[in-house]
C-alpha positions as a Markdown table, in Angstrom:
| # | Residue | x | y | z |
|---|---|---|---|---|
| 1 | Met | 68.2 | 8.1 | 0.0 |
| 2 | His | 66.9 | 4.9 | -1.7 |
| 3 | Asn | 68.5 | 4.1 | -5.0 |
| 4 | Pro | 65.9 | 2.5 | -7.2 |
| 5 | Leu | 68.6 | 0.8 | -9.3 |
| 6 | Arg | 70.7 | -0.6 | -6.5 |
| 7 | Ser | 70.8 | -4.1 | -7.9 |
| 8 | Glu | 70.9 | -6.0 | -11.1 |
| 9 | Ala | 67.4 | -7.4 | -10.5 |
| 10 | Glu | 66.0 | -3.9 | -10.1 |
| 11 | Met | 67.7 | -2.8 | -13.3 |
| 12 | Phe | 66.2 | -5.8 | -15.1 |
| 13 | Arg | 62.8 | -4.8 | -13.7 |
| 14 | Val | 63.1 | -1.3 | -15.0 |
| 15 | Val | 64.2 | -2.4 | -18.5 |
| 16 | Val | 61.2 | -4.9 | -18.8 |
| 17 | Ile | 58.7 | -2.3 | -17.5 |
| 18 | Val | 60.0 | 0.3 | -20.0 |
| 19 | Gly | 59.7 | -2.3 | -22.8 |
| 20 | Ile | 56.2 | -3.3 | -21.8 |
| 21 | Ala | 55.0 | 0.3 | -21.5 |
| 22 | Ala | 56.5 | 1.3 | -24.9 |
| 23 | Ala | 54.7 | -1.4 | -26.9 |
| 24 | Pro | 51.1 | -0.1 | -26.5 |
| 25 | Val | 52.3 | 3.5 | -27.1 |
| 26 | Val | 53.9 | 2.6 | -30.4 |
| 27 | Ala | 51.0 | 0.4 | -31.4 |
| 28 | Leu | 48.4 | 3.1 | -30.7 |
| 29 | Gly | 50.5 | 5.7 | -32.4 |
| 30 | Leu | 50.6 | 3.6 | -35.6 |
| 31 | Val | 46.9 | 2.8 | -35.5 |
| 32 | Ala | 45.2 | 6.0 | -34.2 |
| 33 | Gly | 47.9 | 8.6 | -34.8 |
| 34 | Pro | 50.8 | 10.0 | -33.0 |
| 35 | Glu | 48.7 | 12.3 | -30.8 |
| 36 | Trp | 46.9 | 9.4 | -29.2 |
| 37 | Gly | 50.3 | 7.7 | -28.7 |
| 38 | Ala | 51.5 | 10.9 | -26.9 |
| 39 | Ile | 48.4 | 10.9 | -24.7 |
| 40 | Leu | 48.9 | 7.3 | -23.7 |
| 41 | Leu | 52.6 | 8.0 | -23.0 |
| 42 | Ala | 51.6 | 10.9 | -20.7 |
| 43 | Ile | 49.2 | 8.7 | -18.8 |
| 44 | Glu | 51.9 | 6.0 | -18.4 |
| 45 | Leu | 54.4 | 8.6 | -17.2 |
| 46 | Gly | 51.9 | 9.9 | -14.6 |
| 47 | Ile | 51.3 | 6.4 | -13.3 |
| 48 | Gly | 55.0 | 5.6 | -13.3 |
| 49 | Ile | 55.8 | 8.8 | -11.3 |
| 50 | Gly | 53.0 | 7.9 | -8.8 |
| 51 | Leu | 54.3 | 4.4 | -8.3 |
| 52 | Ala | 57.9 | 5.6 | -8.0 |
| 53 | Trp | 56.9 | 8.1 | -5.4 |
| 54 | Arg | 54.9 | 5.5 | -3.4 |
| 55 | Ser | 57.9 | 3.2 | -3.6 |
| 56 | Phe | 60.3 | 5.9 | -2.4 |
| 57 | Arg | 57.9 | 6.9 | 0.5 |
| 58 | Gly | 57.8 | 3.2 | 1.5 |
| 59 | Thr | 61.6 | 3.1 | 1.9 |
| 60 | Glu | 61.9 | 6.3 | 4.0 |
| 61 | Ser | 63.0 | 5.8 | 7.6 |
| 62 | His | 60.0 | 5.8 | 9.9 |
| 63 | Thr | 58.7 | 3.9 | 12.9 |
| 64 | Ala | 55.9 | 1.3 | 12.3 |
| 65 | Asp | 52.8 | 1.4 | 14.4 |
| 66 | Val | 52.4 | -1.6 | 16.7 |
| 67 | Ala | 49.3 | -2.8 | 18.4 |
| 68 | Arg | 49.6 | -3.4 | 22.2 |
| 69 | Ser | 48.4 | -6.2 | 24.5 |
| 70 | Ser | 48.3 | -6.4 | 28.3 |
| 71 | Asp | 48.2 | -10.2 | 28.7 |
| 72 | Glu | 51.1 | -12.6 | 29.3 |
| 73 | Val | 51.0 | -14.4 | 25.9 |
| 74 | Arg | 54.1 | -14.0 | 23.8 |
| 75 | Arg | 53.1 | -13.2 | 20.2 |
| 76 | Val | 55.4 | -13.7 | 17.2 |
| 77 | Leu | 54.7 | -12.3 | 13.7 |
| 78 | Val | 56.2 | -14.6 | 11.1 |
| 79 | Val | 56.6 | -13.4 | 7.6 |
| 80 | Ala | 57.6 | -15.8 | 4.9 |
| 81 | Asn | 56.8 | -16.8 | 1.3 |
| 82 | Glu | 58.3 | -19.9 | -0.3 |
| 83 | Thr | 60.1 | -20.8 | 3.0 |
| 84 | Val | 56.9 | -20.7 | 5.1 |
| 85 | Gly | 56.8 | -24.6 | 5.4 |
| 86 | Gly | 60.6 | -25.0 | 6.1 |
| 87 | Arg | 61.7 | -27.2 | 9.0 |
| 88 | Ala | 64.2 | -24.6 | 10.1 |
| 89 | Leu | 61.4 | -22.0 | 10.5 |
| 90 | Leu | 59.2 | -24.4 | 12.4 |
| 91 | Glu | 62.1 | -25.2 | 14.8 |
| 92 | Glu | 62.6 | -21.5 | 15.5 |
| 93 | Ile | 58.9 | -21.1 | 16.2 |
| 94 | Arg | 58.9 | -24.1 | 18.5 |
| 95 | Ser | 61.9 | -22.6 | 20.4 |
| 96 | Arg | 59.9 | -19.5 | 21.3 |
| 97 | Ser | 57.2 | -21.7 | 23.0 |
| 98 | Ala | 59.6 | -22.9 | 25.7 |
| 99 | Gly | 59.0 | -19.9 | 27.8 |
| 100 | Gly | 55.3 | -20.1 | 28.2 |
| 101 | Pro | 52.1 | -19.4 | 26.2 |
| 102 | Ile | 52.7 | -18.3 | 22.6 |
| 103 | Glu | 50.6 | -17.1 | 19.7 |
| 104 | Val | 51.8 | -17.0 | 16.1 |
| 105 | Met | 50.5 | -15.0 | 13.2 |
| 106 | Val | 51.9 | -16.1 | 9.8 |
| 107 | Val | 51.7 | -13.6 | 6.9 |
| 108 | Val | 52.6 | -14.8 | 3.4 |
| 109 | Pro | 53.1 | -12.0 | 0.9 |
| 110 | Ala | 52.1 | -13.7 | -2.3 |
| 111 | Leu | 54.9 | -13.1 | -4.8 |
| 112 | Pro | 55.0 | -14.5 | -8.3 |
| 113 | Ser | 57.7 | -17.0 | -8.9 |
| 114 | Ser | 59.4 | -15.0 | -11.7 |
| 115 | Arg | 60.3 | -11.4 | -12.3 |
| 116 | Leu | 58.2 | -11.4 | -15.5 |
| 117 | Glu | 55.1 | -12.7 | -13.7 |
| 118 | His | 55.7 | -10.0 | -11.1 |
| 119 | Leu | 55.9 | -7.3 | -13.6 |
| 120 | Ala | 52.8 | -8.6 | -15.5 |
| 121 | His | 50.9 | -8.8 | -12.2 |
| 122 | Asp | 50.1 | -12.4 | -13.0 |
| 123 | Val | 49.5 | -13.4 | -9.3 |
| 124 | Asp | 46.6 | -15.8 | -9.5 |
| 125 | Gln | 48.9 | -18.9 | -9.4 |
| 126 | Ala | 51.1 | -17.2 | -6.8 |
| 127 | Leu | 48.1 | -16.6 | -4.5 |
| 128 | Ala | 46.9 | -20.2 | -4.8 |
| 129 | Glu | 50.3 | -21.6 | -4.1 |
| 130 | Ala | 50.8 | -19.2 | -1.2 |
| 131 | Arg | 47.5 | -20.4 | 0.4 |
| 132 | Glu | 48.5 | -24.0 | 0.1 |
| 133 | Arg | 51.9 | -23.3 | 1.8 |
| 134 | Leu | 50.3 | -21.3 | 4.5 |
| 135 | Ala | 47.7 | -24.0 | 5.3 |
| 136 | Ala | 50.4 | -26.6 | 5.5 |
| 137 | Ser | 52.5 | -24.4 | 7.7 |
| 138 | Leu | 49.7 | -23.6 | 10.1 |
| 139 | Arg | 48.9 | -27.3 | 10.4 |
| 140 | Ser | 52.5 | -28.0 | 11.4 |
| 141 | Ile | 52.6 | -25.2 | 13.9 |
| 142 | Ser | 49.3 | -26.2 | 15.4 |
| 143 | Ala | 50.5 | -29.9 | 15.6 |
| 144 | Ala | 53.4 | -28.6 | 17.8 |
| 145 | Gly | 50.8 | -27.3 | 20.3 |
| 146 | Ile | 51.2 | -23.7 | 19.3 |
| 147 | Ser | 48.2 | -21.4 | 18.7 |
| 148 | Ala | 48.6 | -20.2 | 15.1 |
| 149 | Arg | 46.6 | -18.3 | 12.5 |
| 150 | Gly | 47.6 | -16.4 | 9.3 |
| 151 | His | 46.7 | -15.0 | 6.0 |
| 152 | Val | 48.1 | -14.4 | 2.5 |
| 153 | Gly | 49.1 | -10.8 | 2.3 |
| 154 | Asp | 47.4 | -8.5 | -0.1 |
| 155 | His | 50.6 | -6.5 | -0.9 |
| 156 | His | 53.7 | -7.7 | -2.7 |
| 157 | Asp | 56.1 | -5.7 | -0.5 |
| 158 | Pro | 57.0 | -7.8 | 2.6 |
| 159 | Asn | 57.8 | -4.7 | 4.6 |
| 160 | Val | 54.4 | -3.2 | 4.0 |
| 161 | Ala | 52.8 | -6.6 | 4.9 |
| 162 | Ile | 54.7 | -6.5 | 8.2 |
| 163 | Glu | 53.5 | -3.0 | 9.0 |
| 164 | Asp | 49.9 | -3.9 | 8.1 |
| 165 | Ala | 49.9 | -6.9 | 10.3 |
| 166 | Leu | 51.5 | -5.1 | 13.3 |
| 167 | Arg | 48.6 | -2.6 | 13.3 |
| 168 | Thr | 46.2 | -5.3 | 14.5 |
| 169 | Phe | 48.5 | -8.1 | 15.9 |
| 170 | Pro | 50.2 | -7.1 | 19.1 |
| 171 | Ala | 53.5 | -8.9 | 18.4 |
| 172 | Asp | 56.5 | -9.1 | 20.7 |
| 173 | Glu | 58.8 | -10.2 | 17.9 |
| 174 | Val | 59.0 | -10.3 | 14.1 |
| 175 | Met | 60.5 | -13.3 | 12.5 |
| 176 | Ile | 61.4 | -13.0 | 8.8 |
| 177 | Ser | 62.2 | -16.2 | 6.9 |
| 178 | Thr | 64.2 | -16.2 | 3.7 |
| 179 | His | 66.1 | -18.4 | 1.3 |
| 180 | Pro | 69.9 | -18.5 | 1.7 |
| 181 | Pro | 71.6 | -15.2 | 0.7 |
| 182 | Glu | 72.6 | -16.4 | -2.8 |
| 183 | Arg | 69.0 | -17.2 | -3.6 |
| 184 | Ser | 67.0 | -14.7 | -1.7 |
| 185 | Arg | 65.2 | -11.9 | -3.5 |
| 186 | Trp | 64.1 | -10.4 | -0.1 |
| 187 | Leu | 67.7 | -10.1 | 1.1 |
| 188 | Glu | 68.7 | -8.6 | -2.2 |
| 189 | Gln | 65.9 | -6.0 | -1.7 |
| 190 | Gly | 67.0 | -5.2 | 1.9 |
| 191 | Val | 63.8 | -6.5 | 3.5 |
| 192 | Val | 65.4 | -7.6 | 6.8 |
| 193 | Glu | 67.4 | -4.3 | 7.1 |
| 194 | Arg | 64.3 | -2.2 | 6.5 |
| 195 | Ala | 62.4 | -4.2 | 9.2 |
| 196 | Glu | 65.2 | -3.8 | 11.7 |
| 197 | Arg | 65.3 | 0.0 | 10.9 |
| 198 | Asp | 61.5 | 0.7 | 11.0 |
| 199 | Val | 60.0 | -1.9 | 13.4 |
| 200 | Pro | 60.3 | -1.1 | 17.1 |
| 201 | Leu | 60.5 | -4.8 | 18.0 |
| 202 | Pro | 63.1 | -7.5 | 18.0 |
| 203 | Val | 63.5 | -8.8 | 14.4 |
| 204 | Ala | 64.8 | -12.4 | 13.9 |
| 205 | His | 66.1 | -13.5 | 10.5 |
| 206 | Val | 65.7 | -17.2 | 9.8 |
| 207 | Ile | 67.4 | -18.7 | 6.8 |
| 208 | Val | 65.6 | -21.7 | 5.4 |
| 209 | Asp | 67.5 | -23.9 | 2.8 |
| 210 | Leu | 64.7 | -25.8 | 1.2 |
| 211 | Glu | 67.0 | -27.6 | -1.2 |
| 212 | Ala | 69.1 | -28.9 | 1.7 |
| 213 | Glu | 66.0 | -29.9 | 3.7 |
| 214 | Arg | 64.6 | -31.8 | 0.7 |
| 215 | Ala | 68.0 | -33.6 | 0.2 |
| 216 | Ala | 68.1 | -34.5 | 3.9 |
| 217 | Gly | 64.6 | -35.9 | 3.7 |
| 218 | Thr | 65.4 | -37.9 | 0.7 |
| 219 | Ala | 68.5 | -39.4 | 2.3 |
| 220 | Ala | 66.5 | -40.2 | 5.5 |
């Protein structure tokens, strides 16, 4: 069973959510009376239970639906966020093209840069930055002679974004790109393990160290 408090980051998230939810309850209780505060608290609890159930359902073991194709083109679904433009990821994609025709679908789940932004659903800047990274990545992939397209995912959960894409994109392989383990929120959340468990396709994990790549580029 999924433990919703399996990491320090998730514990932090719960504490902040509780704090954010309590503030309007207290304020409404003081201004309009305790009964209105109780009503708002009941509404928040209902929403919280619904979101928790949805999250739990999303972590249950199941097999993702995958679209099928009958042609000879090899298709790779690439899922990445901040690392989508990394050289290590581009090299992995290029290596897949050695065996014949290849098509790449790049999905970028737009995640805020901080936990507080994530909890506040302040995603406008994250969406804009994700679109810029995606466009640059698609240009690099296309410049390598590989057919590529992509979109910014409309769901913050990378595993849900993977399953959504697989329903319409007949992939032969899923490639998940993350930061190194010590800096990767996706690895902390078990994104790769969940994909390996639920997706009936080969799942490749590509680690992209953007800091090392930038340092190497500066030195060169």
